[in-house]
C-alpha positions as CSV (number, residue, x, y, z in Angstrom):
1,X,-19.7,18.4,59.4
2,X,-20.3,15.2,61.4
3,X,-17.0,13.9,62.7
4,X,-14.5,11.8,60.6
5,X,-15.2,7.7,61.0
6,X,-14.4,4.8,59.0
7,X,-18.1,3.7,57.6
8,X,-18.1,0.0,57.4
9,X,-20.8,-0.8,54.6
10,X,-21.9,-4.3,53.5
11,X,-24.0,-4.1,49.9
12,X,-25.1,-5.7,47.3
13,X,-23.8,-3.9,44.5
14,X,-20.6,-1.3,44.5
15,X,-21.3,1.9,42.6
16,X,-20.8,1.9,39.4
17,X,-17.9,5.0,39.4
18,X,-15.7,2.3,41.2
19,X,-16.5,-0.8,39.3
20,X,-13.6,0.5,36.5
21,X,-11.3,-2.5,36.3
22,X,-7.9,-2.3,34.7
23,X,-5.4,-5.4,33.9
24,X,-2.8,-6.0,36.6
25,X,-0.1,-5.3,34.2
26,X,-1.8,-1.9,33.5
27,X,-2.6,-0.9,36.8
28,X,0.6,0.7,37.9
29,X,1.2,2.2,34.1
30,X,-2.1,3.8,34.3
31,X,-2.5,5.2,37.8
32,X,-2.3,8.1,38.8
33,X,1.3,9.5,39.8
34,X,0.1,10.3,42.7
35,X,-1.2,7.1,43.9
36,X,1.8,4.9,42.3
37,X,3.8,4.7,45.9
38,X,0.7,3.4,47.7
39,X,0.4,1.0,44.8
40,X,3.9,-0.2,44.9
41,X,3.2,-0.6,48.9
42,X,0.0,-2.7,48.4
43,X,1.6,-4.8,45.9
44,X,3.8,-6.0,48.5
45,X,1.2,-7.8,50.7
46,X,0.0,-11.1,48.2
47,X,-3.4,-11.2,49.9
48,X,-4.2,-8.6,48.3
49,X,-5.0,-7.8,44.3
50,X,-5.6,-4.3,43.1
51,X,-8.4,-4.1,40.5
52,X,-8.3,-0.2,39.9
53,X,-8.1,3.0,41.5
54,X,-8.3,6.9,41.0
55,X,-6.7,9.7,42.9
56,X,-9.6,12.1,42.2
57,X,-9.2,14.9,39.8
58,X,-11.8,18.0,40.9
59,X,-13.0,19.3,44.1
60,X,-16.2,17.1,44.1
61,X,-13.9,13.4,43.2
62,X,-13.2,11.1,45.5
63,X,-9.9,9.3,46.4
64,X,-10.6,5.2,45.8
65,X,-9.4,1.6,45.4
66,X,-11.0,-1.5,44.1
67,X,-9.5,-4.5,45.5
68,X,-9.6,-8.3,46.2
69,X,-9.0,-9.6,49.4
70,X,-7.7,-13.4,50.0
71,X,-10.2,-15.2,52.5
72,X,-11.0,-13.9,56.3
73,X,-7.8,-13.6,57.0
74,X,-7.0,-10.8,54.5
75,X,-9.9,-9.2,55.7
76,X,-8.4,-9.4,59.3
77,X,-5.7,-7.7,57.9
78,X,-7.5,-5.0,56.1
79,X,-9.5,-4.4,58.9
80,X,-5.9,-3.4,60.9
81,X,-4.7,-1.4,58.3
82,X,-7.9,0.8,58.2
83,X,-8.1,1.5,61.9
84,X,-5.0,2.5,61.9
85,X,-5.6,4.8,59.0
86,X,-8.6,5.7,60.8
87,X,-7.2,6.9,63.9
88,X,-4.7,9.1,61.5
89,X,-7.7,11.1,60.1
90,X,-9.0,11.3,63.5
91,X,-9.2,15.3,64.1
92,X,-9.7,16.1,60.2
93,X,-12.5,16.7,57.9
94,X,-11.8,13.9,55.6
95,X,-13.2,10.0,56.0
96,X,-12.9,7.0,54.5
97,X,-15.5,4.1,53.9
98,X,-14.8,0.7,53.3
99,X,-17.6,-1.5,51.1
100,X,-17.6,-5.3,50.5
101,X,-19.3,-6.7,47.4
102,X,-21.2,-9.9,47.1
103,X,-22.2,-9.1,43.8
104,X,-21.6,-7.5,40.2
105,X,-23.0,-6.0,37.6
106,X,-23.5,-8.5,34.9
107,X,-20.6,-7.0,32.6
108,X,-18.4,-6.8,35.7
109,X,-16.1,-10.0,35.8
110,X,-16.4,-12.2,38.9
111,X,-13.8,-12.4,41.5
112,X,-11.6,-15.6,42.0
113,X,-13.3,-18.4,44.4
114,X,-11.6,-17.4,47.8
115,X,-11.4,-13.4,47.4
116,X,-13.9,-10.6,47.9
117,X,-14.4,-7.8,45.8
118,X,-13.3,-5.1,48.4
119,X,-13.1,-1.1,47.9
120,X,-11.9,1.8,49.7
121,X,-13.1,5.5,48.9
122,X,-11.4,8.6,51.0
123,X,-13.4,11.7,50.8
124,X,-12.5,15.8,51.3
125,X,-14.5,18.7,51.5
126,X,-15.4,20.2,48.4
127,X,-13.3,23.4,48.9
128,X,-11.1,25.4,47.1
129,X,-7.7,23.7,48.4
130,X,-8.9,19.9,48.0
131,X,-5.8,19.0,46.6
132,X,-3.9,19.6,50.0
133,X,-6.9,17.0,51.4
134,X,-5.8,14.6,48.8
135,X,-2.2,14.8,49.7
136,X,-2.6,14.3,53.3
137,X,-4.7,11.3,52.8
138,X,-2.3,9.6,50.1
139,X,0.7,10.6,53.0
140,X,-1.7,8.8,55.5
141,X,-2.3,6.3,53.8
142,X,1.5,5.5,53.5
143,X,2.6,6.1,56.8
144,X,-0.4,3.6,58.1
145,X,1.3,1.1,55.4
146,X,4.1,1.6,56.9
147,X,3.3,1.1,60.0
148,X,1.1,-2.1,60.1
149,X,3.3,-3.5,57.1
150,X,5.6,-6.0,59.5
151,X,2.3,-7.5,61.2
152,X,0.5,-7.6,57.6
153,X,3.2,-9.3,56.1
154,X,3.5,-11.9,58.6
155,X,1.9,-15.4,57.9
156,X,-1.2,-16.3,60.1
157,X,-1.5,-19.4,61.7
158,X,-5.0,-20.7,61.1
159,X,-6.7,-21.9,64.0
160,X,-8.7,-24.0,62.2
161,X,-8.5,-25.7,59.1
162,X,-7.3,-24.7,55.5
163,X,-10.6,-23.1,54.2
164,X,-9.4,-22.2,50.6
165,X,-7.4,-24.3,47.8
166,X,-3.5,-23.2,47.9
167,X,-3.9,-23.9,43.7
168,X,-7.1,-21.9,42.6
169,X,-8.0,-20.0,46.0
170,X,-11.4,-22.0,45.8
171,X,-13.4,-22.7,49.1
172,X,-14.7,-25.8,47.4
173,X,-12.6,-27.9,49.4
174,X,-13.2,-31.7,50.4
175,X,-11.4,-34.6,52.4
176,X,-10.3,-37.0,50.0
177,X,-8.8,-39.9,52.7
178,X,-8.1,-39.3,56.1
179,X,-5.4,-40.7,57.9
180,X,-4.0,-41.2,61.0
181,X,-1.1,-38.7,60.7
182,X,-2.1,-36.4,57.5
183,X,-5.2,-35.7,55.9
184,X,-5.5,-35.8,51.7
185,X,-8.0,-33.0,50.4
186,X,-9.1,-32.4,46.8
187,X,-10.3,-29.3,45.5
188,X,-14.0,-29.3,44.1
189,X,-12.7,-26.5,41.3
190,X,-9.3,-27.4,39.8
191,X,-9.2,-31.0,40.9
192,X,-5.7,-30.7,42.5
193,X,-4.8,-32.2,45.8
194,X,-2.7,-31.8,48.4
195,X,-1.8,-33.4,51.9
196,X,-1.7,-31.6,55.4
197,X,-0.2,-33.0,58.4
198,X,-2.6,-32.5,61.2
199,X,-1.3,-31.2,64.5
200,X,-1.2,-33.7,67.4
201,X,-4.2,-32.7,69.7
């Protein structure tokens, strides 16, 4: 078996098996009991929306999460979490994949503007003791979240201008008016406006 690694795959479509969306209010109650602690930890991050998950129910299955990630800063945070997770899986016969989706089937709901559909999938060897590997993956993911949670929760100060609407997360933003001390922006989707004080250069 090849050395475990995180495989970053950019695909035009996610596998059908991981496009089983649940409403946000039902996710925790319908989720596999083994995954509920992980869902509670991930739920503390405002840059993640959990859309679906499965812990795997037989040795041929995988453990997966279907999530939406907010913008480039959210992807940076997710990559940091997965690097820690990957490091903890090193030396085991388990591995994890991360897939970003830029299109979806016609019957799948579209992610809101500014949110990137993402899937995390963990694999274990198809053996009779697969439940031990499943438990190890869940415990490793929990410890990875705990190790990085303080950094993942910190607000990031972007070195560039705002790139999504603070009201609807749309990336369709226009400059409404330019002033010496502040600029007024307008969202092209929800038509909300806001003013930002620009830093002194």
